[in-house]
Residue, then its C-alpha position, 0 to 999 in steps of 0.5 A: a457857452s457850457m464852459v461859461c455856465a458851468k464857471l458861473l455856477s462854480r463860482d456863484v452857486p451857495a455853499h449848501v447847493g449842490l451840483v452834478g455836472i454831466n458832461l456828454d463830451r465823447n473824448t472823456a479824457e479831456a472834458r475831465a483834463v477840462a473839467n480839472a483845469e477850471g476847478l467846476k465843483g460838484t460831482l461831475l459825470f462824464d458820459s462818453a456815449g455823448p448826446d446820442g446817448a442814454t444820458a442825454i435821450a433819458l434827461a432830454v439834453d438837445t443842445a448844451p449847455v442845460v441847467l437843471v434846478v432840483n428844487p430840495s423835494g427833488t423835482i425838477s422847477s426849472v429846465s434850462g435856467h442859464r438863460t436868466l443864470a442870475d435870477t437862478i442862483a439868487g433863488l437858489s440862496t436860501p437854505 
């Protein structure tokens, strides 16, 4: 599910939108290899501490995938936008 979401975002998000992917797989070498092979766009961060680590705790991530949409003012405007990914992407179409 996470890779499907990442591929859709990489393919469909408008060029003016920045993507940041946070991967919580404990095997970061394998996760990087998969991300590179899939050609995922954006800035990718890898945290080998996994779902129990500081990154997951700080972002309150308890499932995957989670999409956080941050608006131009820096406020999180949507959490788990992947549930309505097409609507989320459509809402990002205006710079």
